[in-house]
N, C-alpha and C positions, 0 to 999 in steps of 0.2 A: 114308690120305691123305684129307683133307677135300675135299668137292666144291667148296668155295669156292676153294681154291687148287690147282686141278688142273693148272695150266698154267705152265714156265720153261726157258730154255736151260741145260742141265746143264753144258756145257763152261764157260760164263761163270761159273756159280755155283762150280764146282770151283776155277777159278782164283782167285776172290775168297776162298774159304774157305782155300785153301792160303796165300794172301798174309796173311790175317788171323791164321792160326795161326803163321806163321813170323816175323811182324814183331817180337813180343816177344823171340824167340830171337835175332834179329839185333841188337836193341838191347842185349841182355845181352852178346853176344859182342864188341861194340865198346866195352866199358867196362872199366876196370881201376882199381886204386888210384892209379896214377901218371898217370891220364888220358891214357895213350898208346895210340894205335890199334894199335901193333905190340907193345906191351909183353908182355902175357900173354894175348893173344887165344886162341891155340891151347890153352893150359893151362886157362884159365878158362871156355872155351865149354862150355855144357851139352851133354850127350850127346843128339844128335838121335835116336838109336835109341830113346829113351824116349818119343818123340812118335809116336803112331799116327795117321798122316794119314788112313788109311782109316776109322778110328773117328770122327775129326772129321767126315769127309765124310758118314758114315752118320747123323750126328745130324740132318741135314736130312731132312724128310719130302718125298719127291719122287715123281713119276709122270707119266703122260701117256697119250695115246691117239692112234691113227691111224685115220682114216676114209677110205673110198673108196666112192663112190656114183654112182648114175644119177639124172638129173634130167629131169623133164618140165615145161616152162615155158610160161606164158601171160602176155600183157601186151605189152610192146614187142617181144618175140620169141616165136616159136612153133617150137620145135625141141627136140632132145634134147641134153643136156649130160652131161659127165663131170666129177666134182669130187673133190678130195682135201682133207684137212684134217689138220693136225698140231697137237696141243696138248701143251704141257709145263708143269709147275709144280713149285714147291718152296717149303717153308716151314720156318722155324726161329725159335722164340721169337715175338717180335712182328712179324717180317718175313715177308712172302709175296711171291713173284715168279711171274709167268706169261708165257708166250710162245705165240702162235698164228700159224699160217701156213695160208692157204687159196689154192687155185688152181682156177679154173673154165675149161673150154674147151668150145667148141661147134663142130660142123662141119655144114655144109650144102652139098650138091652136091660133096662131097669137098674142100671148101675150108674153111679156118678162118674161122668166122663171128664168133667172140667169144673174147676172152681177158680174164680178170680175175684179179689177184693181190692178196692182202691180207696184211699183216703187222701184228702188234700185240704190244706189250710193256706190262706194268703191274707196278708195285711198290706194295705196301701196308705200312703200319706201324700196328699196333694201339696205340691210346692207352687203351683200356679193353676190357672183354669184348665190347662191342657196337659200339664206335666206332673208326674208323680213318681215316687220311689216305692218299691215293693219288696217284701220278703215272703218266700213261699217254701213250704215243706210238703212233700208227697211221700206216701207209703203205699206199697203194692205187694200183693201175693198172687202169683200167677202159675197155676199148675201146668198149663200147656207149654210155658216157656221155662219150666224147670226152676222157677224162682220161688224160694221159700219166703224171702223177704227182700225187698228193694226199697231203699230210702234215698230221696234226693232233697237237697237244701240249696236254695238260690237267693241271691240278692241282686236287684237290678233296677233299671229305669224303664218307665212306660210313658207313652204319649197318646193322647186322644186325637187321632187323625181326623175323625169326623164326630161331631157332637151336635146333633140337631134334635128337635122334639121327638122325631120318630126313628132316627137312625143313629147308630153309634159304632165306631170302629176304633179299637185300641190296639196298639202294638207294643211289645215288650222285648227287652234283651237283658240277660243277666248271666252271672257266673256263679258256680257253686260246686257241690261235691255229690258223689253218688256212692252208696255202699250196697253190695249185693251179697246175699247168702243163698247158695243153691240147694236144691232138694236132694240131689244125688250124692252129696258129700264132696263135690268139687270145692277146692279151697275158696274161702271168701275173697272178694275182690272189692276194690275201691278205686275211684279215679275222679279227676276234675271234669266238670262239664260246662258247656255253654248252653243256655236255655233261651229259646226263641218262642214267642207265643203271640197270638192275636185273638181278639174277642170281637165278634161282629153280631149286631142285633138290629132287627128292622121290624117295627110295628106296622105291618101292611095296612091294617085298619083296626077297628076296635075289637074284632073277633079273631084275627089271624096274625101270626108273627113268625119270623124266620130268624134263625141264629146259626152261627158257626164258630166253634172253638177249635183252635189249632195250637198244638204244643209239640215242640221238637227239643229233645235233649241229646246232645252229641258229646261223646267222651273226648277229652283232650289228652288223655294218657296213652299208655301202650295198648290198652284194651280196645280203644276206639269203638266202643259200642254206640250205636245210634238208635234212638227210639222216637217215633213220630206218631201222632194221633190227631185225626180230624173228625169232629162230631158235628154233623149238620142236622138241624132239627126244624121241623115245621109243626106249629101248634095251631089248632082251630078250636074255638070255644064251643062247648056243647050246651051245658046247663050250669049257670052260675059260675063258680070257679073251676069246674070240671072241664077238661079239654081233651081232645084227641091229639095224640102226639105221634108223629112219624119221624124217624131218625135214621141216618145213614152214617156209619162209622168206618173209617179206614185206619187200620193200625199197621205201622211199618216197623220192623225189627231187623237190624243188621248187627248181629252178634256172633263173632267167630267161635264163641264157646257153646253155641246152641246148634244142633243139627235139625234145622227146619226145612220142610219141603219147599216152602216159599216164604219170602220175606214180608208178604203183605196179606193181611186178613181183612175181610169186609164183613160188616154186620148191618143187617137191615132189621129195624125194630118198629113194631106197631104196638101202641099201648095208650094208656091214659095218664094224665097228670093232673094234680090238684094244687092250686096255688093258695097260699095263705099269707 
């Protein structure tokens, strides 16, 4: 499994693959010499036992990882957090799909002080060895930023700047839209965005790896909101597929609608991840 396409919802992919495999069979079974739907459907239908659905499914390269960690934060908040992260991915031929889910919760004085949930899906289609097009949809709920729901959609172009056996660096640029609903009753807002992103991964050796994901979404409308996030992770294998994970996240928010003490939050996380 490549580091680039590490992440996708397997149930969705399985359904799509089964449908794609069965469509030609259905078309054949509803055709006959006399153009009758009922004429010789049963007699002429191909033997479905010859189709190995499991083999078709296994043609996809898929995998993922689960992370659970502890965070110490400084910035707009000073407290301890717990976080979890699920990443799924699959690729076949020119197509690659990924799915990511994150949840962060913080408690202070035995009360919930923060909740943040993040979902992201992305599909890529290779047009050459190094060039690809992508479509991405992100959804987020962030209590500290007064956001009840924020959704962004983007289409764009990506290029693999570095692609070796151990190192990979992708860069992306795209255009899209963003919709925001606030928690405090502030009127809903929407604007156009430009999306910039990069994905770096380096397999230092068979036991250790380093990665960095950067995403910037800047508004093009009157709101002019800018959001940026950088996640740098170091992973070291412990036993089997279990690894120690250290990560450092920088989140930047420039939003005139929010009254924040500082535009930048930093998150340091120590935890475990399991690859499958």
